[in-house]
C-alpha positions as CSV (number, residue, x, y, z in Angstrom):
1,M,-11.9,16.0,2.2
2,G,-12.7,13.5,-0.1
3,K,-13.2,10.4,-0.5
4,D,-10.0,9.7,-0.5
5,G,-8.8,10.9,2.4
6,R,-11.5,9.5,4.5
7,L,-10.9,5.9,3.3
8,I,-6.7,6.6,4.3
9,D,-8.4,8.2,7.6
10,R,-10.9,5.3,8.1
11,E,-7.8,2.2,7.4
12,L,-5.6,4.4,9.4
13,R,-8.1,4.1,12.6
14,A,-8.3,0.7,12.3
15,K,-4.9,-0.4,12.2
16,A,-3.8,2.0,15.3
17,W,-1.8,4.1,12.7
18,T,-0.8,8.0,12.6
19,E,1.0,9.7,10.3
20,R,4.5,9.4,11.2
21,D,3.8,5.5,11.0
22,L,3.0,6.0,7.3
23,A,6.4,7.6,7.3
24,V,8.7,5.5,8.7
25,R,7.1,2.3,7.6
26,P,9.7,1.1,4.5
27,K,8.1,1.8,1.2
28,G,7.1,-1.7,0.1
29,D,5.0,-3.0,4.0
30,A,2.4,-4.9,2.6
31,S,-0.3,-2.3,4.6
32,K,0.7,0.3,2.2
33,L,0.6,-1.5,-0.5
34,R,-3.5,-3.6,1.0
35,L,-4.3,0.2,1.2
36,A,-3.1,1.2,-2.0
37,V,-4.5,-1.5,-3.5
38,K,-7.7,-0.5,-1.5
39,L,-7.2,3.1,-2.5
40,R,-6.7,2.5,-6.4
41,A,-10.0,0.5,-6.7
42,E,-12.4,2.6,-4.1
43,T,-11.1,6.2,-5.6
44,A,-9.6,7.5,-8.4
45,M,-6.9,8.4,-7.0
46,T,-3.5,8.5,-9.7
47,L,-0.8,6.9,-8.9
48,S,1.7,9.9,-8.4
49,S,-0.5,10.7,-5.2
50,L,-1.2,7.1,-3.5
51,A,2.5,7.2,-3.5
52,K,3.2,10.2,-2.1
53,R,0.5,9.9,0.1
54,L,0.8,7.1,1.6
55,N,4.7,7.1,1.6
56,M,5.7,4.5,-1.1
57,S,8.1,6.7,-2.8
58,S,7.1,6.9,-6.3
59,R,4.9,6.2,-8.7
60,A,7.1,3.8,-10.7
61,H,7.3,2.4,-6.8
62,L,4.6,1.1,-7.0
63,A,2.9,0.6,-10.4
64,N,5.5,-3.2,-10.8
65,P,3.9,-4.2,-7.0
66,L,0.8,-3.2,-8.3
67,H,1.3,-4.9,-11.8
68,L,2.2,-7.9,-10.7
69,R,-0.9,-8.3,-8.3
70,K,-3.1,-8.2,-11.4
71,K,-0.5,-10.5,-13.4
72,G,-1.0,-13.0,-10.1
73,T,2.5,-13.6,-9.9
74,L,3.7,-11.0,-6.9
75,R,6.1,-12.7,-5.2
76,L,7.3,-11.5,-2.0
77,P,10.8,-13.2,0.1
78,V,10.5,-15.5,1.9
79,G,13.6,-15.8,4.5
80,A,15.0,-16.2,8.2
81,N,13.2,-13.2,9.6
82,A,10.6,-12.7,6.9
83,Q,7.8,-13.7,7.4
84,P,5.4,-15.5,4.3
85,L,4.0,-13.2,2.9
86,L,2.9,-15.0,-0.5
87,N,-0.8,-13.6,-0.8
88,I,-0.5,-10.3,0.7
89,F,-3.5,-9.1,-0.6
90,D,-6.0,-11.2,0.4
C-alpha cells in the first residue's frame, strides 16, 4: 500500500469511518473535500484517482471546489437546515 492508501486509511480511522461511509456520504461532503485537499497536497494522486477513491463522482466535480478554494472564493450554501460551512478547509 502506498502513501496515499495509508493516509486515506489513517484519516478514515480518525473519523471512525469505513469504506461504506465514503460510498454513502454525498460527493460534495465537506470532510471528503478536506481529505481531497490533504491528499492532493501530500501525495501524487491525480484528480481522477482522488475522485474515484473518495467516491466523489468525477474529476470535474472535484476540480471545481479545489480551484475555488485556491482562489479563496469557495462559498457553500447556508440554509435553514445547513451548517455554515464557509471555511471548510481550515
